[in-house]
C-alpha positions as semicolon CSV with decimal commas, in nm:
position;residue;x (nm);y (nm);z (nm)
1;X;2,104;-1,049;-2,509
2;X;1,839;-1,235;-2,430
3;X;1,568;-1,148;-2,634
4;X;1,584;-1,402;-2,958
5;X;1,665;-1,683;-2,737
6;X;1,312;-1,638;-2,580
7;X;1,136;-1,524;-2,873
8;X;1,107;-1,157;-2,767
9;X;1,087;-0,825;-2,960
10;X;1,193;-0,592;-2,714
11;X;1,247;-0,594;-2,351
12;X;0,988;-0,699;-2,136
13;X;1,111;-0,555;-1,783
14;X;1,267;-0,219;-1,887
15;X;1,185;0,038;-1,594
16;X;1,147;0,339;-1,880
17;X;0,785;0,433;-1,850
18;X;0,661;0,283;-2,194
19;X;0,307;0,343;-2,240
20;X;0,248;0,017;-2,443
21;X;0,345;-0,181;-2,103
22;X;0,120;0,016;-1,859
23;X;-0,044;-0,238;-1,655
24;X;-0,300;-0,102;-1,376
25;X;-0,327;-0,371;-1,105
26;X;-0,658;-0,317;-0,905
27;X;-0,478;-0,092;-0,645
28;X;-0,356;0,105;-0,912
29;X;-0,702;0,129;-1,084
30;X;-0,828;0,222;-0,735
31;X;-0,584;0,524;-0,687
32;X;-0,680;0,618;-1,019
33;X;-1,040;0,629;-0,951
34;X;-0,962;0,843;-0,648
35;X;-0,767;1,065;-0,836
36;X;-1,034;1,094;-1,113
37;X;-1,298;1,161;-0,849
38;X;-1,120;1,444;-0,669
39;X;-1,097;1,629;-1,018
40;X;-1,458;1,621;-1,010
41;X;-1,510;1,739;-0,670
42;X;-1,491;2,098;-0,549
43;X;-1,195;2,069;-0,363
44;X;-0,841;2,211;-0,463
45;X;-0,571;1,946;-0,372
46;X;-0,565;1,593;-0,429
47;X;-0,293;1,343;-0,275
48;X;-0,161;1,038;-0,370
49;X;0,146;0,852;-0,191
50;X;0,345;0,511;-0,188
51;X;0,677;0,370;-0,138
52;X;0,919;0,428;-0,428
53;X;0,872;0,214;-0,729
54;X;0,530;0,153;-0,633
55;X;0,410;0,289;-0,937
56;X;0,278;0,678;-0,862
57;X;0,395;0,787;-1,126
58;X;0,217;0,508;-1,349
59;X;-0,114;0,615;-1,217
60;X;-0,041;0,990;-1,318
61;X;0,044;0,923;-1,662
62;X;-0,266;0,723;-1,668
63;X;-0,455;1,009;-1,509
64;X;-0,313;1,240;-1,788
65;X;-0,418;1,046;-2,059
66;X;-0,799;1,026;-1,966
67;X;-0,830;1,362;-1,873
68;X;-1,120;1,569;-2,112
69;X;-0,947;1,729;-2,419
70;X;-1,046;2,094;-2,237
71;X;-0,813;2,019;-1,936
72;X;-0,520;2,243;-1,929
73;X;-0,208;2,070;-1,756
74;X;0,090;2,167;-1,576
75;X;0,333;1,874;-1,508
76;X;0,607;1,968;-1,254
77;X;0,847;1,713;-1,233
78;X;1,134;1,908;-1,018
79;X;1,029;2,024;-0,735
80;X;1,306;2,166;-0,568
81;X;1,207;2,524;-0,625
82;X;1,109;2,835;-0,446
83;X;0,821;3,057;-0,447
84;X;0,895;3,229;-0,758
85;X;1,049;2,960;-0,946
86;X;0,748;2,773;-0,895
87;X;0,516;3,049;-1,022
88;X;0,766;3,119;-1,333
89;X;0,766;2,701;-1,398
90;X;0,372;2,719;-1,355
91;X;0,372;3,008;-1,614
92;X;0,596;2,796;-1,830
93;X;0,409;2,504;-1,820
94;X;0,087;2,703;-1,902
95;X;0,247;2,878;-2,184
96;X;0,182;3,209;-2,048
97;X;0,430;3,471;-2,199
98;X;0,605;3,679;-1,956
99;X;0,910;3,945;-1,920
100;X;1,179;3,724;-1,778
101;X;1,454;4,013;-1,693
102;X;1,149;4,220;-1,500
103;X;0,863;4,020;-1,339
104;X;0,797;4,005;-0,980
105;X;0,587;3,763;-0,748
106;X;0,298;3,968;-0,764
107;X;0,296;4,010;-1,139
108;X;0,322;3,587;-1,180
109;X;0,041;3,569;-0,977
110;X;-0,179;3,839;-1,158
111;X;-0,119;3,647;-1,486
112;X;-0,144;3,341;-1,361
113;X;-0,536;3,484;-1,229
114;X;-0,586;3,635;-1,563
115;X;-0,513;3,302;-1,716
116;X;-0,722;3,082;-1,494
117;X;-0,999;3,321;-1,555
118;X;-1,032;3,291;-1,895
119;X;-0,956;2,947;-1,924
120;X;-1,242;2,909;-1,685
121;X;-1,464;3,114;-1,916
122;X;-1,382;2,875;-2,206
123;X;-1,507;2,577;-1,991
124;X;-1,151;2,495;-1,935
125;X;-0,999;2,281;-1,611
126;X;-0,660;2,352;-1,512
127;X;-0,469;2,103;-1,343
128;X;-0,114;2,102;-1,178
129;X;0,029;1,772;-1,124
130;X;0,357;1,779;-0,895
131;X;0,554;1,472;-0,871
132;X;0,796;1,388;-0,585
133;X;0,608;1,652;-0,376
134;X;0,781;1,542;-0,057
135;X;1,096;1,758;-0,152
136;X;0,855;2,073;-0,188
137;X;0,941;2,366;0,073
138;X;0,653;2,460;0,351
139;X;0,675;2,827;0,195
140;X;0,611;2,679;-0,162
141;X;0,288;2,455;-0,073
142;X;0,143;2,780;0,118
143;X;0,199;2,958;-0,246
144;X;0,016;2,678;-0,413
145;X;-0,288;2,706;-0,152
146;X;-0,285;3,079;-0,209
147;X;-0,313;3,008;-0,579
148;X;-0,600;2,772;-0,520
149;X;-0,792;3,033;-0,342
150;X;-0,940;3,202;-0,703
151;X;-1,254;3,004;-0,729
152;X;-1,618;3,047;-0,846
153;X;-1,906;2,988;-0,634
154;X;-1,922;2,624;-0,743
155;X;-1,541;2,511;-0,784
156;X;-1,188;2,617;-0,749
157;X;-1,005;2,741;-1,084
158;X;-0,683;2,552;-1,023
159;X;-0,659;2,192;-0,942
160;X;-0,306;2,047;-0,746
161;X;-0,208;1,698;-0,748
162;X;0,082;1,603;-0,507
163;X;0,229;1,287;-0,566
164;X;0,508;1,179;-0,328
165;X;0,642;0,941;-0,098
166;X;0,513;0,843;0,259
167;X;0,718;1,144;0,394
168;X;0,448;1,388;0,224
169;X;0,192;1,297;0,457
170;X;0,416;1,381;0,742
171;X;0,512;1,719;0,577
172;X;0,117;1,782;0,527
173;X;0,039;1,734;0,932
174;X;0,293;2,042;0,991
175;X;0,090;2,319;1,192
176;X;0,164;2,576;0,930
177;X;-0,007;2,381;0,679
178;X;-0,296;2,299;0,852
179;X;-0,515;2,548;0,588
180;X;-0,394;2,319;0,327
181;X;-0,430;1,984;0,448
182;X;-0,798;2,093;0,527
183;X;-0,849;2,138;0,156
184;X;-0,738;1,785;0,039
185;X;-1,065;1,627;-0,073
186;X;-0,916;1,291;-0,235
187;X;-0,639;1,101;-0,112
188;X;-0,493;0,746;-0,190
189;X;-0,180;0,588;-0,038
190;X;-0,073;0,313;-0,312
191;X;0,052;-0,013;-0,151
192;X;0,270;-0,307;-0,323
193;X;0,110;-0,538;-0,556
194;X;-0,052;-0,886;-0,407
195;X;0,092;-1,211;-0,544
196;X;-0,195;-1,246;-0,788
197;X;-0,155;-0,918;-0,917
198;X;0,266;-0,988;-0,937
199;X;0,191;-1,269;-1,150
200;X;-0,047;-1,096;-1,349
201;X;0,197;-0,796;-1,449
202;X;0,484;-1,046;-1,546
203;X;0,263;-1,231;-1,767
204;X;0,138;-0,917;-1,896
205;X;0,472;-0,753;-1,981
206;X;0,612;-1,087;-2,149
207;X;0,282;-1,093;-2,375
208;X;0,339;-0,748;-2,507
209;X;0,722;-0,828;-2,560
210;X;0,591;-1,105;-2,764
211;X;0,613;-1,398;-2,577
212;X;0,433;-1,686;-2,672
213;X;0,432;-1,904;-2,365
214;X;0,521;-1,890;-1,975
215;X;0,891;-1,809;-1,887
216;X;0,851;-1,809;-1,536
217;X;0,754;-2,097;-1,326
218;X;0,488;-2,057;-1,039
219;X;0,758;-2,116;-0,798
220;X;0,993;-1,860;-0,925
221;X;0,664;-1,606;-0,968
222;X;0,627;-1,661;-0,602
223;X;0,978;-1,605;-0,532
224;X;1,016;-1,293;-0,712
225;X;0,748;-1,133;-0,567
226;X;0,862;-1,202;-0,211
227;X;1,205;-1,067;-0,332
228;X;1,070;-0,744;-0,473
229;X;0,800;-0,712;-0,182
230;X;0,549;-0,653;-0,448
231;X;0,717;-0,311;-0,566
232;X;0,650;-0,309;-0,961
233;X;1,022;-0,148;-0,999
234;X;1,177;-0,369;-0,842
235;X;0,984;-0,662;-1,004
236;X;1,129;-0,541;-1,317
237;X;1,502;-0,540;-1,238
238;X;1,475;-0,911;-1,070
239;X;1,293;-1,033;-1,371
240;X;1,521;-0,885;-1,641
241;X;1,807;-0,996;-1,443
242;X;1,672;-1,355;-1,393
243;X;1,611;-1,397;-1,761
244;X;1,975;-1,306;-1,817
245;X;2,040;-1,557;-1,576
246;X;1,814;-1,854;-1,732
247;X;2,019;-1,740;-2,086
248;X;2,316;-1,775;-1,955
249;X;2,248;-2,140;-1,806
250;X;2,042;-2,223;-2,166
251;X;1,742;-2,274;-1,978
252;X;1,399;-2,240;-2,108
253;X;1,196;-2,144;-1,804
254;X;1,308;-1,908;-1,514
255;X;1,328;-2,081;-1,201
256;X;1,382;-2,021;-0,833
257;X;1,748;-2,040;-0,851
258;X;1,737;-1,777;-1,121
259;X;1,547;-1,547;-0,901
260;X;1,809;-1,566;-0,642
261;X;2,100;-1,513;-0,868
262;X;1,899;-1,218;-0,986
263;X;1,856;-1,069;-0,629
264;X;2,226;-1,139;-0,544
265;X;2,332;-0,965;-0,825
266;X;2,072;-0,674;-0,746
267;X;2,109;-0,653;-0,384
268;X;2,471;-0,789;-0,300
269;X;2,494;-1,146;-0,130
270;X;2,488;-0,970;0,232
271;X;2,223;-0,767;0,162
272;X;1,954;-0,682;0,414
273;X;1,676;-0,473;0,431
274;X;1,690;-0,286;0,769
275;X;1,345;-0,157;0,930
276;X;1,304;0,231;0,949
277;X;1,298;0,348;1,356
278;X;1,181;0,661;1,399
279;X;1,149;0,883;1,717
280;X;0,866;0,781;1,978
281;X;0,563;0,994;1,992
282;X;0,232;0,921;2,164
283;X;-0,069;0,783;1,997
284;X;-0,405;0,617;2,022
285;X;-0,431;0,251;1,921
286;X;-0,726;-0,009;1,926
287;X;-0,518;-0,289;2,137
288;X;-0,740;-0,545;2,201
289;X;-1,008;-0,786;1,940
290;X;-1,314;-0,910;2,153
291;X;-1,388;-1,223;1,992
292;X;-1,787;-1,183;1,965
293;X;-2,010;-1,428;1,790
294;X;-2,141;-1,350;1,436
295;X;-2,502;-1,417;1,352
296;X;-2,545;-1,741;1,171
297;X;-2,674;-1,718;0,804
298;X;-2,988;-1,887;0,632
299;X;-2,730;-2,134;0,476
300;X;-2,722;-2,467;0,721
301;X;-2,370;-2,483;0,705
302;X;-2,324;-2,154;0,911
303;X;-2,585;-2,203;1,116
304;X;-2,411;-2,466;1,325
305;X;-2,187;-2,213;1,541
306;X;-2,118;-1,885;1,598
307;X;-1,834;-1,744;1,406
308;X;-1,606;-1,473;1,590
309;X;-1,495;-1,156;1,406
310;X;-1,250;-0,949;1,591
311;X;-1,397;-0,587;1,734
312;X;-1,217;-0,306;1,767
313;X;-1,154;-0,130;2,108
314;X;-1,001;0,162;2,217
315;X;-0,704;0,186;2,466
316;X;-0,436;0,394;2,573
317;X;-0,165;0,588;2,386
318;X;0,138;0,433;2,265
319;X;0,500;0,511;2,144
320;X;0,738;0,428;1,890
321;X;0,584;0,040;1,834
322;X;0,318;0,154;1,618
323;X;0,550;0,363;1,401
324;X;0,743;0,054;1,375
325;X;0,454;-0,152;1,240
326;X;0,330;0,083;0,999
327;X;0,691;0,123;0,842
328;X;0,697;-0,276;0,843
329;X;0,366;-0,278;0,614
330;X;0,506;0,002;0,436
331;X;0,268;0,274;0,553
332;X;0,286;0,631;0,596
333;X;0,355;0,782;0,938
334;X;0,019;0,727;1,103
335;X;-0,163;0,983;1,259
336;X;-0,177;1,087;1,626
337;X;-0,519;1,226;1,626
338;X;-0,671;0,881;1,506
339;X;-0,669;0,521;1,666
340;X;-0,433;0,293;1,467
341;X;-0,625;0,030;1,422
342;X;-0,889;0,220;1,288
343;X;-0,664;0,433;1,021
344;X;-0,550;0,102;0,873
345;X;-0,856;-0,005;0,749
346;X;-0,838;0,240;0,467
347;X;-0,519;0,025;0,360
348;X;-0,749;-0,292;0,370
349;X;-0,543;-0,421;0,683
350;X;-0,737;-0,537;1,022
351;X;-0,601;-0,524;1,383
352;X;-0,691;-0,876;1,545
353;X;-0,556;-0,947;1,909
354;X;-0,611;-1,114;2,258
355;X;-0,405;-1,267;2,504
356;X;-0,159;-1,565;2,465
357;X;0,187;-1,716;2,509
358;X;0,461;-1,552;2,304
359;X;0,515;-1,901;2,148
360;X;0,184;-1,895;2,017
361;X;0,182;-1,534;1,895
362;X;0,513;-1,594;1,674
363;X;0,303;-1,875;1,494
364;X;0,148;-1,689;1,220
365;X;0,494;-1,537;1,152
366;X;0,385;-1,158;1,127
367;X;0,524;-0,886;1,316
368;X;0,313;-0,850;1,635
369;X;0,273;-0,528;1,925
370;X;0,291;-0,678;2,281
371;X;0,117;-0,441;2,520
372;X;0,345;-0,344;2,835
373;X;0,181;-0,242;3,187
374;X;0,268;0,138;3,124
375;X;0,069;0,155;2,813
376;X;0,359;0,106;2,580
377;X;0,375;-0,122;2,296
378;X;0,696;-0,355;2,215
379;X;0,751;-0,423;1,872
380;X;0,830;-0,758;1,767
381;X;0,983;-0,845;1,462
382;X;1,205;-1,156;1,462
383;X;1,134;-1,492;1,583
384;X;1,421;-1,485;1,871
385;X;1,227;-1,179;2,035
386;X;1,185;-1,169;2,419
387;X;0,877;-0,990;2,599
388;X;0,984;-0,701;2,804
389;X;0,943;-0,757;3,178
390;X;0,627;-0,585;3,221
391;X;0,431;-0,746;2,920
392;X;0,088;-0,760;3,010
393;X;0,015;-1,086;2,780
394;X;-0,199;-0,891;2,537
395;X;-0,073;-0,830;2,181
396;X;-0,227;-0,708;1,841
397;X;-0,099;-0,842;1,508
398;X;-0,174;-0,672;1,180
399;X;-0,348;-0,883;0,878
400;X;-0,474;-0,821;0,539
401;X;-0,813;-0,745;0,566
402;X;-1,047;-1,060;0,439
403;X;-1,305;-0,989;0,148
404;X;-1,616;-0,866;0,293
405;X;-1,498;-0,844;0,670
406;X;-1,725;-0,557;0,759
407;X;-1,980;-0,618;0,534
408;X;-2,114;-0,939;0,705
409;X;-2,542;-0,953;0,632
410;X;-2,711;-1,187;0,918
411;X;-3,010;-1,216;0,585
412;X;-2,783;-1,331;0,334
413;X;-2,744;-1,698;0,266
414;X;-2,359;-1,664;0,281
415;X;-2,150;-1,333;0,278
416;X;-1,830;-1,261;0,124
417;X;-1,652;-1,303;0,435
418;X;-1,809;-1,639;0,536
419;X;-1,731;-1,745;0,155
420;X;-1,391;-1,652;0,210
421;X;-1,361;-1,830;0,584
422;X;-1,508;-2,123;0,442
423;X;-1,289;-2,127;0,136
424;X;-0,978;-2,087;0,346
425;X;-1,102;-2,373;0,584
426;X;-1,142;-2,613;0,325
427;X;-0,788;-2,522;0,151
428;X;-0,667;-2,688;0,488
429;X;-0,816;-3,010;0,480
430;X;-1,112;-3,007;0,673
431;X;-1,422;-3,197;0,622
432;X;-1,738;-2,972;0,517
433;X;-1,971;-3,215;0,689
434;X;-1,809;-3,104;1,049
435;X;-1,976;-2,832;1,185
436;X;-1,806;-2,524;1,172
437;X;-1,658;-2,546;1,550
438;X;-1,511;-2,868;1,436
439;X;-1,337;-2,730;1,143
440;X;-1,169;-2,447;1,321
441;X;-1,035;-2,719;1,568
442;X;-0,936;-2,885;1,279
443;X;-0,750;-2,598;1,150
444;X;-0,624;-2,485;1,508
445;X;-0,444;-2,840;1,556
446;X;-0,296;-2,782;1,229
447;X;-0,141;-2,428;1,301
448;X;-0,043;-2,545;1,676
449;X;-0,246;-2,277;1,858
450;X;-0,421;-2,308;2,126
451;X;-0,748;-2,560;2,052
452;X;-1,079;-2,349;2,129
453;X;-1,331;-2,411;1,818
454;X;-1,340;-2,066;1,794
455;X;-1,202;-1,834;1,516
456;X;-0,994;-1,651;1,751
457;X;-0,734;-1,362;1,658
458;X;-0,432;-1,630;1,636
459;X;-0,632;-1,871;1,411
460;X;-0,754;-1,572;1,205
461;X;-0,384;-1,431;1,128
462;X;-0,271;-1,767;1,078
463;X;-0,526;-1,820;0,796
464;X;-0,448;-1,474;0,663
465;X;-0,050;-1,509;0,666
466;X;-0,111;-1,848;0,457
467;X;-0,335;-1,690;0,198
468;X;-0,105;-1,391;0,161
469;X;0,233;-1,415;0,108
470;X;0,292;-1,023;0,086
471;X;0,326;-0,837;0,344
472;X;0,637;-0,842;0,629
473;X;0,720;-1,149;0,812
474;X;0,908;-1,235;1,126
475;X;1,277;-1,254;1,091
476;X;1,394;-1,605;1,056
477;X;1,600;-1,751;1,394
478;X;1,997;-1,747;1,347
479;X;2,008;-2,047;1,499
480;X;1,773;-2,236;1,203
481;X;1,982;-2,038;0,961
482;X;2,324;-2,220;1,065
483;X;2,130;-2,512;1,078
């Protein structure tokens, strides 16, 4: 309806998987690299997980397009199969002939084994890609594992790529599937887009559709990114409806109001996203962050003071609070055998924490975990929260990992992390001629946190929250909404 009005020759935000609209963000490219690396290794299973609409299928299609010509692929889109149906589907996908009226599981396996050996003799690689794999039954997964037992001295004759929602990771932690889990040689969890990626994604699709100019103003891009939570499929739906709303009002550019209209049409006026609550269980977390001095670099700017960098410490087991925190960041269910704050580093996230008053902890407007005397954690998700009576005063906040945070080089003039920090301080109006401690004090006064002159956990969390608009935020006060 709006194509001619905006000078477009095709719908830019269709949710159909059109290859010409394929846009790989940095995270999608990283996921693709992990899958490609896994196929080059000697393992049998590769795992790709992510929330609904984050682009898992997009990555899988991109992977199939770049596979060598000698690769034989079986693409299973319907995982609601039993073991015999899986074997029959694999034979169908690989083009293996069999008598459909008189065939047993053993005959299926024999035919598949013969096919895989012949393919290997012809220097061909066989790959099975299963989408929506969280729906696979444990016995079907075990059958897949048995198929991957066929191997040479160097390589598996069959590689299996499992693609699914975060529940797939929970499924693979089941005791009866531990042998399969040990054979996963590459895994990647696809997170939603960052704000910059959302902007590039929108502009790229508009250009492919024939747009000669920008159709979304800057504030509208930020609004649609927040409303979509950086999920590409939801971005498409919101942008399509926002263009229609702008067309209906005969406006040449999509504004924030058009995004709000689109969100109401898509979600309904009373739509509220509910956080997932899961059962409690014991799990290790790194609770505190100790402010440690960071050696200054050769550059005079960084010789003036020590810059603190949070350090991870192991503490007591916790219960359901950690699952709620992982859910808020759209992460899979955390493993029980690994410290939470160590685990989230693979998702480019970081734990920071110390001791502070609750009103100070709420300043960055990020979800927090409050340490309780019994070793449990209270999950704080809104600004009206009250701490439990047995709160110790300690807290943990998850933030986006600053660039180069774990790669600080004391011999370098200025590390990537130091450059990032200098940029963040500069954006908040500090005077570069002041010492680093004075610059940090200026930012702390601006943020309203305790003024220490040290880059403590709350200051770093506030800087990160102001830079990254993606990720969870504390729910606003109901009283402020009434006003």
